[in-house]
PQR file with spaces between the fields and no chain letter, atoms N, CA, C, O and H, PARSE charges and radii, in Angstrom:
ATOM       1  N    MET     1      94.976   92.393   96.600 -0.4000 1.5000
ATOM       2  CA   MET     1      93.832   92.872   95.854 -0.0000 2.0000
ATOM       3  C    MET     1      93.567   91.904   94.708  0.5500 1.7000
ATOM       4  O    MET     1      94.494   91.424   94.055 -0.5500 1.4000
ATOM       5  N    LYS     2      92.316   91.632   94.480 -0.4000 1.5000
ATOM       6  CA   LYS     2      91.948   90.790   93.349 -0.0000 2.0000
ATOM       7  C    LYS     2      90.907   91.525   92.508  0.5500 1.7000
ATOM       8  O    LYS     2      90.084   92.281   93.024 -0.5500 1.4000
ATOM       9  H    LYS     2      91.563   92.023   95.010  0.4000 1.0000
ATOM      10  N    ILE     3      90.966   91.287   91.218 -0.4000 1.5000
ATOM      11  CA   ILE     3      90.038   91.937   90.299 -0.0000 2.0000
ATOM      12  C    ILE     3      88.690   91.243   90.416  0.5500 1.7000
ATOM      13  O    ILE     3      88.585   90.029   90.238 -0.5500 1.4000
ATOM      14  H    ILE     3      91.635   90.674   90.798  0.4000 1.0000
ATOM      15  N    ILE     4      87.656   92.029   90.719 -0.4000 1.5000
ATOM      16  CA   ILE     4      86.318   91.449   90.806 -0.0000 2.0000
ATOM      17  C    ILE     4      85.441   91.865   89.631  0.5500 1.7000
ATOM      18  O    ILE     4      84.457   91.192   89.325 -0.5500 1.4000
ATOM      19  H    ILE     4      87.741   93.015   90.864  0.4000 1.0000
ATOM      20  N    LYS     5      85.797   92.989   88.956 -0.4000 1.5000
ATOM      21  CA   LYS     5      85.007   93.431   87.820 -0.0000 2.0000
ATOM      22  C    LYS     5      85.866   94.296   86.900  0.5500 1.7000
ATOM      23  O    LYS     5      86.508   95.246   87.348 -0.5500 1.4000
ATOM      24  H    LYS     5      86.597   93.535   89.205  0.4000 1.0000
ATOM      25  N    ARG     6      85.870   93.957   85.610 -0.4000 1.5000
ATOM      26  CA   ARG     6      86.550   94.771   84.590 -0.0000 2.0000
ATOM      27  C    ARG     6      85.529   95.673   83.920  0.5500 1.7000
ATOM      28  O    ARG     6      84.387   95.276   83.686 -0.5500 1.4000
ATOM      29  H    ARG     6      85.348   93.185   85.247  0.4000 1.0000
ATOM      30  N    MET     7      85.959   96.900   83.614 -0.4000 1.5000
ATOM      31  CA   MET     7      85.076   97.845   82.940 -0.0000 2.0000
ATOM      32  C    MET     7      85.858   98.594   81.872  0.5500 1.7000
ATOM      33  O    MET     7      87.075   98.747   81.970 -0.5500 1.4000
ATOM      34  H    MET     7      86.886   97.222   83.805  0.4000 1.0000
ATOM      35  N    ASN     8      85.166   99.046   80.880 -0.4000 1.5000
ATOM      36  CA   ASN     8      85.723   99.945   79.864 -0.0000 2.0000
ATOM      37  C    ASN     8      86.996   99.414   79.215  0.5500 1.7000
ATOM      38  O    ASN     8      87.948  100.172   79.029 -0.5500 1.4000
ATOM      39  H    ASN     8      84.177   98.922   80.800  0.4000 1.0000
ATOM      40  N    GLN     9      87.035   98.143   78.869 -0.4000 1.5000
ATOM      41  CA   GLN     9      88.252   97.620   78.245 -0.0000 2.0000
ATOM      42  C    GLN     9      88.312   98.046   76.788  0.5500 1.7000
ATOM      43  O    GLN     9      87.362   97.860   76.028 -0.5500 1.4000
ATOM      44  H    GLN     9      86.261   97.527   79.020  0.4000 1.0000
ATOM      45  N    TYR    10      89.454   98.624   76.412 -0.4000 1.5000
ATOM      46  CA   TYR    10      89.742   98.990   75.033 -0.0000 2.0000
ATOM      47  C    TYR    10      91.126   98.443   74.716  0.5500 1.7000
ATOM      48  O    TYR    10      92.125   98.894   75.276 -0.5500 1.4000
ATOM      49  H    TYR    10      90.226   98.775   77.029  0.4000 1.0000
ATOM      50  N    ARG    11      91.177   97.484   73.829 -0.4000 1.5000
ATOM      51  CA   ARG    11      92.391   96.740   73.534 -0.0000 2.0000
ATOM      52  C    ARG    11      92.880   96.098   74.820  0.5500 1.7000
ATOM      53  O    ARG    11      92.180   95.248   75.370 -0.5500 1.4000
ATOM      54  H    ARG    11      90.366   97.118   73.373  0.4000 1.0000
ATOM      55  N    ARG    12      94.043   96.463   75.321 -0.4000 1.5000
ATOM      56  CA   ARG    12      94.528   95.850   76.568 -0.0000 2.0000
ATOM      57  C    ARG    12      94.347   96.752   77.797  0.5500 1.7000
ATOM      58  O    ARG    12      94.586   96.310   78.921 -0.5500 1.4000
ATOM      59  H    ARG    12      94.612   97.153   74.875  0.4000 1.0000
ATOM      60  N    ASP    13      93.935   97.987   77.601 -0.4000 1.5000
ATOM      61  CA   ASP    13      93.724   98.908   78.721 -0.0000 2.0000
ATOM      62  C    ASP    13      92.318   98.725   79.284  0.5500 1.7000
ATOM      63  O    ASP    13      91.355   98.572   78.533 -0.5500 1.4000
ATOM      64  H    ASP    13      93.740   98.346   76.688  0.4000 1.0000
ATOM      65  N    PHE    14      92.206   98.742   80.614 -0.4000 1.5000
ATOM      66  CA   PHE    14      90.885   98.631   81.231 -0.0000 2.0000
ATOM      67  C    PHE    14      90.879   99.259   82.615  0.5500 1.7000
ATOM      68  O    PHE    14      91.931   99.503   83.205 -0.5500 1.4000
ATOM      69  H    PHE    14      92.988   98.867   81.225  0.4000 1.0000
ATOM      70  N    ASP    15      89.687   99.514   83.123 -0.4000 1.5000
ATOM      71  CA   ASP    15      89.465   99.958   84.492 -0.0000 2.0000
ATOM      72  C    ASP    15      88.905   98.761   85.249  0.5500 1.7000
ATOM      73  O    ASP    15      88.311   97.863   84.653 -0.5500 1.4000
ATOM      74  H    ASP    15      88.832   99.315   82.644  0.4000 1.0000
ATOM      75  N    ALA    16      89.097   98.753   86.566 -0.4000 1.5000
ATOM      76  CA   ALA    16      88.622   97.592   87.326 -0.0000 2.0000
ATOM      77  C    ALA    16      88.266   97.962   88.753  0.5500 1.7000
ATOM      78  O    ALA    16      88.781   98.930   89.314 -0.5500 1.4000
ATOM      79  H    ALA    16      89.580   99.482   87.051  0.4000 1.0000
ATOM      80  N    ASP    17      87.370   97.167   89.328 -0.4000 1.5000
ATOM      81  CA   ASP    17      87.120   97.192   90.762 -0.0000 2.0000
ATOM      82  C    ASP    17      87.938   96.052   91.351  0.5500 1.7000
ATOM      83  O    ASP    17      87.875   94.919   90.872 -0.5500 1.4000
ATOM      84  H    ASP    17      86.952   96.381   88.872  0.4000 1.0000
ATOM      85  N    LEU    18      88.711   96.359   92.397 -0.4000 1.5000
ATOM      86  CA   LEU    18      89.548   95.356   93.048 -0.0000 2.0000
ATOM      87  C    LEU    18      89.142   95.247   94.511  0.5500 1.7000
ATOM      88  O    LEU    18      88.849   96.251   95.161 -0.5500 1.4000
ATOM      89  H    LEU    18      88.763   97.279   92.785  0.4000 1.0000
ATOM      90  N    GLU    19      89.127   94.024   95.020 -0.4000 1.5000
ATOM      91  CA   GLU    19      88.753   93.783   96.408 -0.0000 2.0000
ATOM      92  C    GLU    19      89.969   93.315   97.191  0.5500 1.7000
ATOM      93  O    GLU    19      90.711   92.446   96.732 -0.5500 1.4000
ATOM      94  H    GLU    19      89.365   93.209   94.492  0.4000 1.0000
ATOM      95  N    CYS    20      90.174   93.884   98.362 -0.4000 1.5000
ATOM      96  CA   CYS    20      91.262   93.472   99.243 -0.0000 2.0000
ATOM      97  C    CYS    20      90.889   92.154   99.913  0.5500 1.7000
ATOM      98  O    CYS    20      89.829   92.042  100.528 -0.5500 1.4000
ATOM      99  H    CYS    20      89.571   94.589   98.734  0.4000 1.0000
ATOM     100  N    GLU    21      91.766   91.156   99.791 -0.4000 1.5000
ATOM     101  CA   GLU    21      91.502   89.866  100.424 -0.0000 2.0000
ATOM     102  C    GLU    21      91.653   89.924  101.938  0.5500 1.7000
ATOM     103  O    GLU    21      91.193   89.026  102.644 -0.5500 1.4000
ATOM     104  H    GLU    21      92.628   91.247   99.291  0.4000 1.0000
ATOM     105  N    GLY    22      92.297   90.978  102.440 -0.4000 1.5000
ATOM     106  CA   GLY    22      92.492   91.103  103.880 -0.0000 2.0000
ATOM     107  C    GLY    22      91.320   91.748  104.590  0.5500 1.7000
ATOM     108  O    GLY    22      90.770   91.176  105.531 -0.5500 1.4000
ATOM     109  H    GLY    22      92.671   91.707  101.866  0.4000 1.0000
ATOM     110  N    CYS    23      90.931   92.946  104.142 -0.4000 1.5000
ATOM     111  CA   CYS    23      89.891   93.686  104.863 -0.0000 2.0000
ATOM     112  C    CYS    23      88.571   93.768  104.107  0.5500 1.7000
ATOM     113  O    CYS    23      87.571   94.206  104.675 -0.5500 1.4000
ATOM     114  H    CYS    23      91.378   93.410  103.378  0.4000 1.0000
ATOM     115  N    GLY    24      88.540   93.357  102.834 -0.4000 1.5000
ATOM     116  CA   GLY    24      87.298   93.368  102.069 -0.0000 2.0000
ATOM     117  C    GLY    24      86.969   94.697  101.409  0.5500 1.7000
ATOM     118  O    GLY    24      85.918   94.833  100.782 -0.5500 1.4000
ATOM     119  H    GLY    24      89.353   93.001  102.372  0.4000 1.0000
ATOM     120  N    ASN    25      87.856   95.679  101.542 -0.4000 1.5000
ATOM     121  CA   ASN    25      87.636   96.985  100.932 -0.0000 2.0000
ATOM     122  C    ASN    25      87.659   96.865   99.402  0.5500 1.7000
ATOM     123  O    ASN    25      88.432   96.083   98.849 -0.5500 1.4000
ATOM     124  H    ASN    25      88.710   95.568  102.052  0.4000 1.0000
ATOM     125  N    ILE    26      86.809   97.641   98.727 -0.4000 1.5000
ATOM     126  CA   ILE    26      86.774   97.645   97.265 -0.0000 2.0000
ATOM     127  C    ILE    26      87.276   98.983   96.758  0.5500 1.7000
ATOM     128  O    ILE    26      86.766  100.035   97.144 -0.5500 1.4000
ATOM     129  H    ILE    26      86.181   98.276   99.176  0.4000 1.0000
ATOM     130  N    ASP    27      88.281   98.940   95.889 -0.4000 1.5000
ATOM     131  CA   ASP    27      88.859  100.141   95.267 -0.0000 2.0000
ATOM     132  C    ASP    27      88.594  100.110   93.777  0.5500 1.7000
ATOM     133  O    ASP    27      88.568   99.039   93.170 -0.5500 1.4000
ATOM     134  H    ASP    27      88.696   98.085   95.576  0.4000 1.0000
ATOM     135  N    HIS    28      88.395  101.285   93.178 -0.4000 1.5000
ATOM     136  CA   HIS    28      88.284  101.402   91.725 -0.0000 2.0000
ATOM     137  C    HIS    28      89.638  101.861   91.206  0.5500 1.7000
ATOM     138  O    HIS    28      90.208  102.821   91.723 -0.5500 1.4000
ATOM     139  H    HIS    28      88.416  102.155   93.671  0.4000 1.0000
ATOM     140  N    ARG    29      90.155  101.186   90.194 -0.4000 1.5000
ATOM     141  CA   ARG    29      91.467  101.525   89.647 -0.0000 2.0000
ATOM     142  C    ARG    29      91.369  101.716   88.141  0.5500 1.7000
ATOM     143  O    ARG    29      90.783  100.899   87.431 -0.5500 1.4000
ATOM     144  H    ARG    29      89.692  100.406   89.773  0.4000 1.0000
ATOM     145  N    THR    30      91.950  102.802   87.672 -0.4000 1.5000
ATOM     146  CA   THR    30      92.036  103.042   86.239 -0.0000 2.0000
ATOM     147  C    THR    30      93.459  102.749   85.785  0.5500 1.7000
ATOM     148  O    THR    30      94.372  102.670   86.608 -0.5500 1.4000
ATOM     149  H    THR    30      92.426  103.465   88.248  0.4000 1.0000
ATOM     150  N    GLY    31      93.648  102.589   84.497 -0.4000 1.5000
ATOM     151  CA   GLY    31      94.991  102.374   83.971 -0.0000 2.0000
ATOM     152  C    GLY    31      95.514  100.968   84.142  0.5500 1.7000
ATOM     153  O    GLY    31      96.728  100.775   84.202 -0.5500 1.4000
ATOM     154  H    GLY    31      92.906  102.653   83.829  0.4000 1.0000
ATOM     155  N    CYS    32      94.641   99.976   84.222 -0.4000 1.5000
ATOM     156  CA   CYS    32      95.082   98.579   84.293 -0.0000 2.0000
ATOM     157  C    CYS    32      95.456   98.118   82.892  0.5500 1.7000
ATOM     158  O    CYS    32      94.990   98.684   81.904 -0.5500 1.4000
ATOM     159  H    CYS    32      93.655  100.133   84.173  0.4000 1.0000
ATOM     160  N    TYR    33      96.293   97.095   82.805 -0.4000 1.5000
ATOM     161  CA   TYR    33      96.760   96.596   81.515 -0.0000 2.0000
ATOM     162  C    TYR    33      96.616   95.081   81.492  0.5500 1.7000
ATOM     163  O    TYR    33      97.085   94.393   82.398 -0.5500 1.4000
ATOM     164  H    TYR    33      96.672   96.635   83.608  0.4000 1.0000
ATOM     165  N    ASP    34      95.969   94.567   80.460 -0.4000 1.5000
ATOM     166  CA   ASP    34      95.623   93.153   80.388 -0.0000 2.0000
ATOM     167  C    ASP    34      96.734   92.328   79.741  0.5500 1.7000
ATOM     168  O    ASP    34      96.632   91.941   78.577 -0.5500 1.4000
ATOM     169  H    ASP    34      95.587   95.127   79.724  0.4000 1.0000
ATOM     170  N    ASP    35      97.799   92.061   80.509 -0.4000 1.5000
ATOM     171  CA   ASP    35      98.854   91.152   80.051 -0.0000 2.0000
ATOM     172  C    ASP    35      99.352   90.338   81.242  0.5500 1.7000
ATOM     173  O    ASP    35      98.987   90.624   82.383 -0.5500 1.4000
ATOM     174  H    ASP    35      97.881   92.375   81.455  0.4000 1.0000
ATOM     175  N    ARG    36     100.176   89.333   80.990 -0.4000 1.5000
ATOM     176  CA   ARG    36     100.650   88.447   82.054 -0.0000 2.0000
ATOM     177  C    ARG    36     101.428   89.211   83.116  0.5500 1.7000
ATOM     178  O    ARG    36     101.263   88.949   84.307 -0.5500 1.4000
ATOM     179  H    ARG    36     100.472   89.100   80.064  0.4000 1.0000
ATOM     180  N    TYR    37     102.276   90.157   82.702 -0.4000 1.5000
ATOM     181  CA   TYR    37     103.080   90.895   83.678 -0.0000 2.0000
ATOM     182  C    TYR    37     102.181   91.627   84.676  0.5500 1.7000
ATOM     183  O    TYR    37     102.423   91.574   85.882 -0.5500 1.4000
ATOM     184  H    TYR    37     102.410   90.371   81.734  0.4000 1.0000
ATOM     185  N    PHE    38     101.163   92.298   84.188 -0.4000 1.5000
ATOM     186  CA   PHE    38     100.270   93.036   85.086 -0.0000 2.0000
ATOM     187  C    PHE    38      99.594   92.087   86.075  0.5500 1.7000
ATOM     188  O    PHE    38      99.584   92.349   87.278 -0.5500 1.4000
ATOM     189  H    PHE    38     100.967   92.341   83.208  0.4000 1.0000
ATOM     190  N    HIS    39      99.031   90.984   85.572 -0.4000 1.5000
ATOM     191  CA   HIS    39      98.289   90.063   86.439 -0.0000 2.0000
ATOM     192  C    HIS    39      99.195   89.275   87.386  0.5500 1.7000
ATOM     193  O    HIS    39      98.807   88.991   88.519 -0.5500 1.4000
ATOM     194  H    HIS    39      99.039   90.771   84.595  0.4000 1.0000
ATOM     195  N    ASP    40     100.409   88.918   86.926 -0.4000 1.5000
ATOM     196  CA   ASP    40     101.294   88.073   87.739 -0.0000 2.0000
ATOM     197  C    ASP    40     102.254   88.843   88.635  0.5500 1.7000
ATOM     198  O    ASP    40     102.687   88.317   89.660 -0.5500 1.4000
ATOM     199  H    ASP    40     100.725   89.149   86.006  0.4000 1.0000
ATOM     200  N    GLU    41     102.594   90.070   88.275 -0.4000 1.5000
ATOM     201  CA   GLU    41     103.580   90.840   89.042 -0.0000 2.0000
ATOM     202  C    GLU    41     103.001   92.103   89.679  0.5500 1.7000
ATOM     203  O    GLU    41     103.187   92.333   90.874 -0.5500 1.4000
ATOM     204  H    GLU    41     102.242   90.497   87.443  0.4000 1.0000
ATOM     205  N    VAL    42     102.310   92.911   88.900 -0.4000 1.5000
ATOM     206  CA   VAL    42     101.829   94.206   89.410 -0.0000 2.0000
ATOM     207  C    VAL    42     100.727   94.021   90.452  0.5500 1.7000
ATOM     208  O    VAL    42     100.802   94.597   91.538 -0.5500 1.4000
ATOM     209  H    VAL    42     102.158   92.724   87.929  0.4000 1.0000
ATOM     210  N    VAL    43      99.718   93.234   90.136 -0.4000 1.5000
ATOM     211  CA   VAL    43      98.593   93.075   91.074 -0.0000 2.0000
ATOM     212  C    VAL    43      99.058   92.530   92.432  0.5500 1.7000
ATOM     213  O    VAL    43      98.731   93.139   93.451 -0.5500 1.4000
ATOM     214  H    VAL    43      99.658   92.766   89.254  0.4000 1.0000
ATOM     215  N    PRO    44      99.797   91.424   92.501 -0.5600 1.5000
ATOM     216  CA   PRO    44     100.162   90.916   93.835  0.2800 2.0000
ATOM     217  C    PRO    44     101.262   91.700   94.553  0.5500 1.7000
ATOM     218  O    PRO    44     101.306   91.701   95.783 -0.5500 1.4000
ATOM     219  N    ASN    45     102.145   92.363   93.812 -0.4000 1.5000
ATOM     220  CA   ASN    45     103.300   93.006   94.444 -0.0000 2.0000
ATOM     221  C    ASN    45     103.174   94.509   94.646  0.5500 1.7000
ATOM     222  O    ASN    45     103.779   95.050   95.571 -0.5500 1.4000
ATOM     223  H    ASN    45     102.109   92.362   92.813  0.4000 1.0000
ATOM     224  N    GLU    46     102.404   95.200   93.807 -0.4000 1.5000
ATOM     225  CA   GLU    46     102.428   96.660   93.821 -0.0000 2.0000
ATOM     226  C    GLU    46     101.103   97.337   94.149  0.5500 1.7000
ATOM     227  O    GLU    46     101.098   98.468   94.635 -0.5500 1.4000
ATOM     228  H    GLU    46     101.913   94.760   93.055  0.4000 1.0000
ATOM     229  N    ILE    47      99.993   96.678   93.900 -0.4000 1.5000
ATOM     230  CA   ILE    47      98.709   97.335   94.162 -0.0000 2.0000
ATOM     231  C    ILE    47      98.351   97.167   95.637  0.5500 1.7000
ATOM     232  O    ILE    47      98.165   96.053   96.128 -0.5500 1.4000
ATOM     233  H    ILE    47      99.997   95.759   93.506  0.4000 1.0000
ATOM     234  N    ARG    48      98.260   98.299   96.326 -0.4000 1.5000
ATOM     235  CA   ARG    48      97.964   98.326   97.766 -0.0000 2.0000
ATOM     236  C    ARG    48      96.520   98.738   98.012  0.5500 1.7000
ATOM     237  O    ARG    48      95.955   99.542   97.271 -0.5500 1.4000
ATOM     238  H    ARG    48      98.411   99.204   95.927  0.4000 1.0000
ATOM     239  N    CYS    49      95.949   98.192   99.033 -0.4000 1.5000
ATOM     240  CA   CYS    49      94.602   98.563   99.461 -0.0000 2.0000
ATOM     241  C    CYS    49      94.639   99.981  100.016  0.5500 1.7000
ATOM     242  O    CYS    49      95.564  100.342  100.745 -0.5500 1.4000
ATOM     243  H    CYS    49      96.408   97.539   99.635  0.4000 1.0000
ATOM     244  N    SER    50      93.642  100.779   99.676 -0.4000 1.5000
ATOM     245  CA   SER    50      93.611  102.163  100.177 -0.0000 2.0000
ATOM     246  C    SER    50      93.211  102.222  101.650  0.5500 1.7000
ATOM     247  O    SER    50      93.439  103.235  102.313 -0.5500 1.4000
ATOM     248  H    SER    50      92.891  100.486   99.084  0.4000 1.0000
ATOM     249  N    LYS    51      92.620  101.152  102.164 -0.4000 1.5000
ATOM     250  CA   LYS    51      92.180  101.136  103.560 -0.0000 2.0000
ATOM     251  C    LYS    51      93.247  100.573  104.501  0.5500 1.7000
ATOM     252  O    LYS    51      93.637  101.240  105.460 -0.5500 1.4000
ATOM     253  H    LYS    51      92.435  100.330  101.627  0.4000 1.0000
ATOM     254  N    CYS    52      93.727   99.341  104.234 -0.4000 1.5000
ATOM     255  CA   CYS    52      94.692   98.711  105.145 -0.0000 2.0000
ATOM     256  C    CYS    52      96.145   98.876  104.679  0.5500 1.7000
ATOM     257  O    CYS    52      97.069   98.667  105.464 -0.5500 1.4000
ATOM     258  H    CYS    52      93.410   98.800  103.455  0.4000 1.0000
ATOM     259  N    GLY    53      96.354   99.249  103.407 -0.4000 1.5000
ATOM     260  CA   GLY    53      97.700   99.503  102.904 -0.0000 2.0000
ATOM     261  C    GLY    53      98.519   98.264  102.585  0.5500 1.7000
ATOM     262  O    GLY    53      99.729   98.369  102.384 -0.5500 1.4000
ATOM     263  H    GLY    53      95.603   99.419  102.769  0.4000 1.0000
ATOM     264  N    LYS    54      97.898   97.102  102.533 -0.4000 1.5000
ATOM     265  CA   LYS    54      98.627   95.850  102.284 -0.0000 2.0000
ATOM     266  C    LYS    54      98.485   95.399  100.826  0.5500 1.7000
ATOM     267  O    LYS    54      97.484   95.677  100.166 -0.5500 1.4000
ATOM     268  H    LYS    54      96.915   97.017  102.696  0.4000 1.0000
ATOM     269  N    THR    55      99.523   94.690  100.342 -0.4000 1.5000
ATOM     270  CA   THR    55      99.445   94.040   99.039 -0.0000 2.0000
ATOM     271  C    THR    55      99.060   92.584   99.258  0.5500 1.7000
ATOM     272  O    THR    55      99.056   92.100  100.390 -0.5500 1.4000
ATOM     273  H    THR    55     100.336   94.463  100.879  0.4000 1.0000
ATOM     274  N    ARG    56      98.737   91.886   98.173 -0.4000 1.5000
ATOM     275  CA   ARG    56      98.382   90.466   98.279 -0.0000 2.0000
ATOM     276  C    ARG    56      99.555   89.668   98.845  0.5500 1.7000
ATOM     277  O    ARG    56      99.351   88.800   99.693 -0.5500 1.4000
ATOM     278  H    ARG    56      98.740   92.279   97.254  0.4000 1.0000
ATOM     279  N    ASN    57     100.772   89.945   98.393 -0.4000 1.5000
ATOM     280  CA   ASN    57     101.936   89.207   98.885 -0.0000 2.0000
ATOM     281  C    ASN    57     102.212   89.488  100.356  0.5500 1.7000
ATOM     282  O    ASN    57     102.634   88.587  101.081 -0.5500 1.4000
ATOM     283  H    ASN    57     100.938   90.650   97.703  0.4000 1.0000
ATOM     284  N    GLU    58     101.988   90.703  100.808 -0.4000 1.5000
ATOM     285  CA   GLU    58     102.175   91.015  102.234 -0.0000 2.0000
ATOM     286  C    GLU    58     101.179   90.249  103.106  0.5500 1.7000
ATOM     287  O    GLU    58     101.473   89.930  104.258 -0.5500 1.4000
ATOM     288  H    GLU    58     101.645   91.435  100.219  0.4000 1.0000
ATOM     289  N    LEU    59     100.008   89.956  102.555 -0.4000 1.5000
ATOM     290  CA   LEU    59      99.012   89.181  103.285 -0.0000 2.0000
ATOM     291  C    LEU    59      99.285   87.683  103.214  0.5500 1.7000
ATOM     292  O    LEU    59      98.665   86.902  103.936 -0.5500 1.4000
ATOM     293  H    LEU    59      99.769   90.214  101.619  0.4000 1.0000
ATOM     294  N    GLY    60     100.219   87.278  102.338 -0.4000 1.5000
ATOM     295  CA   GLY    60     100.554   85.863  102.200 -0.0000 2.0000
ATOM     296  C    GLY    60      99.514   85.058  101.440  0.5500 1.7000
ATOM     297  O    GLY    60      99.369   83.855  101.655 -0.5500 1.4000
ATOM     298  H    GLY    60     100.722   87.912  101.751  0.4000 1.0000
ATOM     299  N    ILE    61      98.793   85.723  100.555 -0.4000 1.5000
ATOM     300  CA   ILE    61      97.725   85.069   99.801 -0.0000 2.0000
ATOM     301  C    ILE    61      98.203   84.771   98.388  0.5500 1.7000
ATOM     302  O    ILE    61      98.726   85.648   97.701 -0.5500 1.4000
ATOM     303  H    ILE    61      98.911   86.701  100.380  0.4000 1.0000
ATOM     304  N    LYS    62      98.019   83.527   97.960 -0.4000 1.5000
ATOM     305  CA   LYS    62      98.346   83.140   96.588 -0.0000 2.0000
ATOM     306  C    LYS    62      97.087   83.334   95.761  0.5500 1.7000
ATOM     307  O    LYS    62      96.063   82.702   96.021 -0.5500 1.4000
ATOM     308  H    LYS    62      97.594   82.814   98.518  0.4000 1.0000
ATOM     309  N    GLY    63      97.162   84.206   94.768 -0.4000 1.5000
ATOM     310  CA   GLY    63      95.994   84.497   93.939 -0.0000 2.0000
ATOM     311  C    GLY    63      95.782   83.483   92.839  0.5500 1.7000
ATOM     312  O    GLY    63      96.693   82.746   92.462 -0.5500 1.4000
ATOM     313  H    GLY    63      97.994   84.719   94.557  0.4000 1.0000
ATOM     314  N    GLU    64      94.565   83.459   92.332 -0.4000 1.5000
ATOM     315  CA   GLU    64      94.246   82.580   91.211 -0.0000 2.0000
ATOM     316  C    GLU    64      94.749   83.204   89.909  0.5500 1.7000
ATOM     317  O    GLU    64      94.957   84.414   89.832 -0.5500 1.4000
ATOM     318  H    GLU    64      93.825   84.058   92.638  0.4000 1.0000
ATOM     319  N    ARG    65      94.940   82.370   88.895 -0.4000 1.5000
ATOM     320  CA   ARG    65      95.414   82.848   87.598 -0.0000 2.0000
ATOM     321  C    ARG    65      94.263   83.536   86.870  0.5500 1.7000
ATOM     322  O    ARG    65      93.192   82.956   86.695 -0.5500 1.4000
ATOM     323  H    ARG    65      94.771   81.387   88.958  0.4000 1.0000
ATOM     324  N    VAL    66      94.496   84.776   86.449 -0.4000 1.5000
ATOM     325  CA   VAL    66      93.507   85.542   85.708 -0.0000 2.0000
ATOM     326  C    VAL    66      93.842   85.448   84.225  0.5500 1.7000
ATOM     327  O    VAL    66      94.965   85.749   83.820 -0.5500 1.4000
ATOM     328  H    VAL    66      95.367   85.247   86.591  0.4000 1.0000
ATOM     329  N    GLU    67      92.881   85.034   83.423 -0.4000 1.5000
ATOM     330  CA   GLU    67      93.100   84.929   81.984 -0.0000 2.0000
ATOM     331  C    GLU    67      93.020   86.307   81.337  0.5500 1.7000
ATOM     332  O    GLU    67      92.225   87.157   81.738 -0.5500 1.4000
ATOM     333  H    GLU    67      91.969   84.789   83.752  0.4000 1.0000
ATOM     334  N    THR    68      93.860   86.503   80.329 -0.4000 1.5000
ATOM     335  CA   THR    68      93.830   87.748   79.570 -0.0000 2.0000
ATOM     336  C    THR    68      92.835   87.596   78.429  0.5500 1.7000
ATOM     337  O    THR    68      92.520   86.482   78.012 -0.5500 1.4000
ATOM     338  H    THR    68      94.505   85.812   80.003  0.4000 1.0000
ATOM     339  N    LYS    69      92.342   88.726   77.928 -0.4000 1.5000
ATOM     340  CA   LYS    69      91.372   88.707   76.840 -0.0000 2.0000
ATOM     341  C    LYS    69      92.013   88.226   75.547  0.5500 1.7000
ATOM     342  O    LYS    69      91.386   87.503   74.772 -0.5500 1.4000
ATOM     343  H    LYS    69      92.598   89.631   78.267  0.4000 1.0000
ATOM     344  N    TYR    70      93.269   88.627   75.310 -0.4000 1.5000
ATOM     345  CA   TYR    70      93.999   88.244   74.108 -0.0000 2.0000
ATOM     346  C    TYR    70      95.190   87.381   74.509  0.5500 1.7000
ATOM     347  O    TYR    70      95.759   87.584   75.582 -0.5500 1.4000
ATOM     348  H    TYR    70      93.778   89.214   75.940  0.4000 1.0000
ATOM     349  N    PRO    71      95.581   86.415   73.661 -0.5600 1.5000
ATOM     350  CA   PRO    71      96.752   85.592   73.992  0.2800 2.0000
ATOM     351  C    PRO    71      98.029   86.423   74.065  0.5500 1.7000
ATOM     352  O    PRO    71      98.153   87.449   73.396 -0.5500 1.4000
ATOM     353  N    GLU    72      98.965   85.974   74.874 -0.4000 1.5000
ATOM     354  CA   GLU    72     100.240   86.669   75.031 -0.0000 2.0000
ATOM     355  C    GLU    72     100.962   86.750   73.675  0.5500 1.7000
ATOM     356  O    GLU    72     101.049   85.756   72.954 -0.5500 1.4000
ATOM     357  H    GLU    72      98.864   85.140   75.417  0.4000 1.0000
ATOM     358  N    GLY    73     101.472   87.927   73.342 -0.4000 1.5000
ATOM     359  CA   GLY    73     102.157   88.141   72.072 -0.0000 2.0000
ATOM     360  C    GLY    73     101.251   88.541   70.930  0.5500 1.7000
ATOM     361  O    GLY    73     101.735   88.882   69.851 -0.5500 1.4000
ATOM     362  H    GLY    73     101.401   88.735   73.928  0.4000 1.0000
ATOM     363  N    PHE    74      99.934   88.507   71.144 -0.4000 1.5000
ATOM     364  CA   PHE    74      98.975   88.882   70.106 -0.0000 2.0000
ATOM     365  C    PHE    74      98.975   90.397   69.949  0.5500 1.7000
ATOM     366  O    PHE    74      98.818   91.128   70.928 -0.5500 1.4000
ATOM     367  H    PHE    74      99.541   88.230   72.020  0.4000 1.0000
ATOM     368  N    GLN    75      99.148   90.862   68.729 -0.4000 1.5000
ATOM     369  CA   GLN    75      99.170   92.314   68.456 -0.0000 2.0000
ATOM     370  C    GLN    75      97.748   92.809   68.303  0.5500 1.7000
ATOM     371  O    GLN    75      97.022   92.354   67.420 -0.5500 1.4000
ATOM     372  H    GLN    75      99.275   90.268   67.934  0.4000 1.0000
ATOM     373  N    VAL    76      97.342   93.742   69.158 -0.4000 1.5000
ATOM     374  CA   VAL    76      95.985   94.282   69.117 -0.0000 2.0000
ATOM     375  C    VAL    76      95.986   95.605   68.393  0.5500 1.7000
ATOM     376  O    VAL    76      94.935   96.230   68.248 -0.5500 1.4000
ATOM     377  H    VAL    76      97.931   94.112   69.875  0.4000 1.0000
């Protein structure tokens, strides 16, 4: 799953639309967190498509680096 649109960001919390790179399904997810751990570990390893049930790593896809709104370690 890759983030295609961020919505309602308040500090580091945000909602997002994510697209499955395998089947093209779009899911809406709440409770996302804008830090390196979320983008580098949670998105590729734990977020599954609701249609095909696969993660990005299960599909063998290397995702692009997503920039965070605030620098790492910045207190919001």
